[in-house]
C-alpha positions as CSV (number, residue, x, y, z in Angstrom):
1,M,-24.1,3.7,-18.7
2,P,-21.1,5.6,-20.0
3,I,-18.0,6.0,-18.2
4,N,-15.1,9.3,-17.5
5,I,-11.4,8.2,-17.7
6,L,-9.0,11.1,-16.5
7,C,-5.9,11.0,-18.7
8,L,-3.0,12.9,-16.5
9,G,-0.1,14.4,-18.5
10,D,3.6,13.5,-17.6
11,I,4.0,13.9,-13.8
12,V,7.1,16.1,-13.4
13,G,8.9,15.2,-10.0
14,K,7.7,16.3,-6.5
15,P,6.0,19.1,-7.9
16,G,4.2,17.2,-9.7
17,R,3.5,14.6,-7.6
18,L,2.4,17.2,-5.2
19,A,0.6,18.7,-7.4
20,V,-1.7,15.4,-8.2
21,A,-1.8,14.4,-4.7
22,E,-3.4,18.3,-3.6
23,L,-6.5,17.9,-6.4
24,L,-7.0,15.1,-7.8
25,P,-8.8,13.1,-4.8
26,K,-11.5,16.4,-5.4
27,V,-11.5,15.7,-9.0
28,I,-12.1,12.4,-8.8
29,K,-15.4,13.2,-6.6
30,E,-16.8,15.9,-7.8
31,R,-16.2,14.7,-11.8
32,N,-17.5,11.5,-10.9
33,V,-14.4,9.8,-12.6
34,D,-14.4,6.4,-13.3
35,L,-10.7,5.3,-14.3
36,V,-7.0,7.8,-14.1
37,V,-4.3,6.9,-16.2
38,A,-1.0,8.8,-16.1
39,N,2.0,9.3,-17.4
40,A,4.7,8.7,-14.9
41,E,7.8,8.7,-16.8
42,N,9.4,12.0,-15.0
43,C,8.0,11.4,-11.6
44,A,11.4,10.6,-10.0
45,G,13.5,13.8,-10.2
46,G,12.3,14.5,-13.1
47,S,13.3,11.7,-15.1
48,G,12.6,7.9,-14.3
49,L,10.3,6.3,-11.6
50,T,11.2,4.6,-8.5
51,P,9.4,1.8,-6.4
52,P,8.5,4.1,-3.2
53,I,7.6,7.1,-5.8
54,F,5.1,4.9,-7.9
55,E,3.5,3.7,-4.5
56,K,3.0,7.6,-3.9
57,I,1.5,8.2,-7.7
58,M,-1.2,5.1,-6.9
59,R,-2.4,6.3,-3.2
60,T,-3.8,9.7,-5.3
61,G,-5.9,7.9,-7.1
62,V,-4.1,6.8,-10.3
63,D,-5.2,3.4,-11.6
64,C,-2.7,2.9,-13.7
65,C,0.9,4.6,-14.9
66,T,2.5,4.7,-18.1
67,L,5.9,5.3,-19.7
68,G,8.0,6.9,-21.8
69,D,11.5,7.3,-23.1
70,H,12.7,7.0,-19.7
71,S,11.9,4.3,-18.8
72,F,14.6,2.3,-17.7
73,R,16.3,6.0,-16.4
74,K,16.1,4.3,-13.0
75,R,16.9,0.7,-13.0
76,E,14.6,0.0,-9.8
77,V,11.6,0.2,-12.5
78,I,12.3,-3.3,-13.1
79,G,11.0,-4.5,-9.5
80,I,7.7,-2.2,-10.4
81,F,7.0,-4.4,-13.3
82,E,7.7,-7.3,-11.8
83,Q,5.5,-6.7,-8.7
84,S,2.3,-4.6,-10.4
85,E,0.0,-5.1,-13.0
86,R,-0.6,-1.6,-13.3
87,L,2.4,0.1,-15.1
88,V,3.1,-0.6,-18.7
89,R,6.3,0.6,-20.7
90,P,6.2,1.6,-25.0
91,V,5.4,-1.8,-26.3
92,N,7.4,-1.2,-28.8
93,F,10.9,-1.2,-27.0
94,P,13.3,-4.0,-28.4
95,V,12.3,-7.4,-27.8
96,G,13.6,-8.6,-24.0
97,A,13.1,-5.1,-22.4
98,P,11.6,-5.4,-19.0
99,G,8.0,-4.8,-18.7
100,K,4.8,-4.9,-21.0
101,G,3.0,-2.6,-23.0
102,M,-0.8,-3.4,-21.7
103,A,-2.2,-3.4,-19.1
104,I,-5.9,-4.4,-18.1
105,V,-7.5,-2.6,-15.0
106,T,-10.9,-2.3,-13.5
107,S,-12.8,0.8,-13.2
108,R,-14.5,1.8,-10.0
109,S,-17.7,1.6,-11.4
110,G,-16.7,-2.2,-12.5
111,V,-15.3,-2.1,-16.4
112,K,-12.8,-3.7,-17.4
113,V,-10.5,-1.4,-19.4
114,A,-7.2,-1.6,-21.7
115,V,-4.7,0.9,-21.5
116,L,-2.3,0.5,-23.6
117,N,1.5,2.1,-24.4
118,V,3.1,3.2,-27.2
119,M,6.3,5.3,-28.3
120,G,6.9,7.6,-31.4
121,R,10.2,7.4,-33.6
122,L,10.6,10.6,-34.8
123,H,13.4,12.3,-33.4
124,M,13.4,9.7,-30.7
125,N,14.9,6.2,-29.9
126,P,16.4,5.0,-33.3
127,Q,15.6,1.6,-31.6
128,M,12.1,1.2,-31.1
129,D,10.1,-0.6,-33.4
130,D,7.9,0.5,-35.9
131,P,4.6,2.2,-33.9
132,W,2.6,1.6,-36.4
133,R,2.4,-2.3,-36.5
134,A,3.3,-2.6,-32.4
135,V,-0.1,-0.8,-32.1
136,D,-2.2,-3.0,-34.3
137,Q,-0.3,-6.3,-32.7
138,L,-0.9,-4.6,-29.4
139,L,-4.7,-4.1,-29.7
140,A,-4.9,-7.7,-31.5
141,E,-4.1,-9.2,-28.0
142,V,-6.7,-7.3,-26.4
143,P,-9.9,-9.6,-24.7
144,K,-12.3,-9.6,-27.2
145,D,-14.5,-8.6,-24.0
146,V,-12.7,-5.5,-23.4
147,K,-14.5,-2.8,-25.3
148,V,-12.7,0.2,-23.4
149,K,-9.0,1.2,-24.7
150,V,-7.0,3.8,-23.8
151,L,-4.0,3.9,-25.6
152,D,-0.8,6.4,-24.8
153,F,1.2,7.6,-27.5
154,H,4.3,9.0,-26.4
155,A,5.8,11.1,-29.1
156,E,8.0,14.4,-30.1
157,V,6.3,15.1,-33.3
158,S,2.5,16.4,-33.8
159,S,2.6,15.2,-37.1
160,E,3.0,11.7,-35.9
161,K,0.9,12.1,-32.8
162,I,-1.9,13.4,-35.1
163,A,-1.3,10.2,-37.5
164,M,-2.1,7.9,-34.8
165,G,-4.9,9.3,-33.9
166,W,-6.5,8.9,-37.4
167,H,-4.8,5.1,-37.6
168,I,-7.0,3.9,-35.0
169,D,-9.9,5.7,-34.9
170,G,-12.6,4.0,-33.7
171,R,-10.2,1.3,-32.8
172,V,-9.9,2.7,-29.1
173,S,-11.7,4.9,-26.8
174,V,-9.2,7.3,-26.2
175,C,-5.9,8.5,-27.7
176,V,-3.7,10.9,-25.7
177,G,-0.1,12.4,-26.8
178,T,2.8,12.6,-24.0
179,H,5.7,13.8,-23.6
180,T,6.2,17.4,-25.5
181,H,5.2,18.7,-21.9
182,T,3.0,21.6,-23.4
183,P,-1.1,21.2,-23.9
184,T,-2.8,21.5,-27.1
185,A,-6.0,22.7,-27.8
186,D,-7.1,20.2,-30.4
187,Q,-9.2,17.9,-28.7
188,R,-12.0,16.1,-30.2
189,V,-13.5,13.2,-31.0
190,L,-12.2,11.6,-34.2
191,P,-15.1,10.3,-37.1
192,Q,-15.1,7.2,-35.9
193,G,-15.6,7.5,-32.1
194,T,-12.1,8.0,-30.4
195,A,-11.1,11.0,-28.1
196,F,-8.2,12.7,-29.0
197,V,-5.9,14.8,-28.1
198,S,-2.2,15.6,-29.6
199,D,-0.6,16.4,-25.8
200,L,-2.2,16.4,-22.4
201,G,0.5,18.6,-21.2
202,M,2.1,18.3,-17.7
203,C,1.3,17.9,-14.2
204,G,4.4,19.9,-12.9
205,P,5.6,23.6,-12.4
206,Y,5.0,25.7,-15.6
207,D,7.2,28.9,-14.2
208,S,10.0,26.7,-16.0
209,I,11.0,25.2,-19.2
210,L,9.6,22.4,-19.4
211,G,9.4,21.5,-16.1
212,R,13.1,22.3,-15.3
213,R,14.7,25.3,-14.2
214,K,14.5,28.2,-16.9
215,D,18.1,29.5,-15.8
216,R,19.7,25.8,-16.0
217,V,17.9,25.4,-19.5
218,L,18.8,29.0,-21.0
219,K,22.4,28.4,-19.8
220,F,22.7,25.4,-22.0
221,L,21.1,26.9,-24.8
222,T,23.3,30.1,-25.1
223,T,26.4,28.3,-24.1
224,G,26.6,25.0,-25.2
225,L,28.1,24.1,-22.0
226,P,26.4,21.0,-19.8
227,H,24.2,22.1,-17.0
228,F,22.0,19.8,-14.7
229,F,18.2,20.8,-15.4
230,E,16.7,20.7,-11.9
231,V,13.0,20.7,-12.0
232,A,12.0,24.0,-11.1
233,T,8.9,24.9,-8.4
234,G,6.8,27.5,-8.9
235,D,3.4,27.9,-10.8
236,P,2.0,24.1,-10.3
237,W,-0.6,22.8,-12.5
238,I,-2.3,19.5,-13.1
239,R,-3.3,19.0,-16.9
240,G,-4.9,16.4,-19.2
241,I,-8.2,15.4,-20.5
242,L,-11.6,14.2,-19.3
243,A,-13.4,11.6,-22.0
244,N,-17.1,10.4,-21.5
245,V,-17.1,7.1,-23.0
246,D,-19.9,4.4,-23.8
247,E,-18.7,0.9,-21.6
248,V,-20.8,-0.9,-24.2
249,S,-19.4,-0.2,-27.4
250,G,-16.2,1.2,-26.7
251,L,-16.6,4.6,-28.2
252,A,-16.3,8.2,-26.8
253,L,-18.7,10.6,-26.9
254,S,-17.4,13.6,-25.0
255,I,-13.6,15.0,-24.4
256,E,-12.6,18.4,-22.4
257,R,-9.6,19.7,-21.3
258,V,-8.9,19.6,-17.8
259,D,-6.4,22.5,-16.4
260,L,-6.3,23.3,-12.3
261,K,-4.0,25.1,-10.7
262,A,-2.4,23.5,-7.2
263,T,-1.3,26.0,-4.4
264,E,2.5,27.2,-4.4
265,Q,2.6,24.6,-1.7
266,A,2.8,22.0,-3.9
267,G,5.7,23.6,-5.4
268,A,8.4,21.9,-3.1
269,Y,11.4,20.3,-4.4
270,D,14.2,18.3,-2.6
271,A,17.7,17.8,-4.7
272,D,18.1,14.2,-4.1
273,D,14.0,13.5,-4.9
274,G,14.1,10.0,-7.0
275,K,17.9,9.5,-7.2
276,G,18.2,5.9,-7.4
277,Q,20.3,3.7,-9.1
278,G,19.8,5.5,-12.4
279,G,21.1,8.7,-11.0
280,G,18.9,12.2,-11.2
281,G,17.3,13.9,-14.0
282,G,19.1,15.7,-16.6
283,D,17.9,16.1,-20.3
284,L,14.8,17.2,-21.0
């Protein structure tokens, strides 16, 4: 039977976590979701991830978390890599970086799924290895008996994300873009059977600029002076896609957007939330 895979965009701070906690259990039940993959690199105070926050995210029903350019913003994340098989970071970080770029997780219906994580290079960290060769090598390492594969391509430029979709069409079940926090309307199943969307959007406060307080970001943009970009609180949503995938062939049958508004209680913010050894949030 086909399985339903829910991919959630970047979870931003406590508002994003509360929105996911409020809405995800209901979505899993009502839509018969077999597996949930979420990008967690902005969970802790808007930037990075800590062990306590990772545990909170997993308790909401998320099965595997991916990361991105803020993977190591909180140094405590290294402890998660050492203790959990359900967290991955972009595989094309320089050799020697903690963690790994692939996890094999089991869906609620017993299907093994490979969750892959790669980061783009355009307007991103120039130290990253070639994402094209990295994803080819990663796919070659997926066990032969694992047919269903989900790729989180964490990248800035939409053209690079679209190019990645075509590059891996038919070789992964689902390819989703993350990082830009702005949902795109180009979800589709590509000709060879890969469900694709350029960007999932974010789980967090949309009365904001990419999840940060509008006044803080605007002061920086209009004056050039540095300002701490606090996580915003208003208009919390969870956003992502739901893909239906054939478990035998590993090819997608359909894809649709998931856009759900949380109650305003999910907009709570603690100024000290997630501030571990790496410091709090800051940049967008």
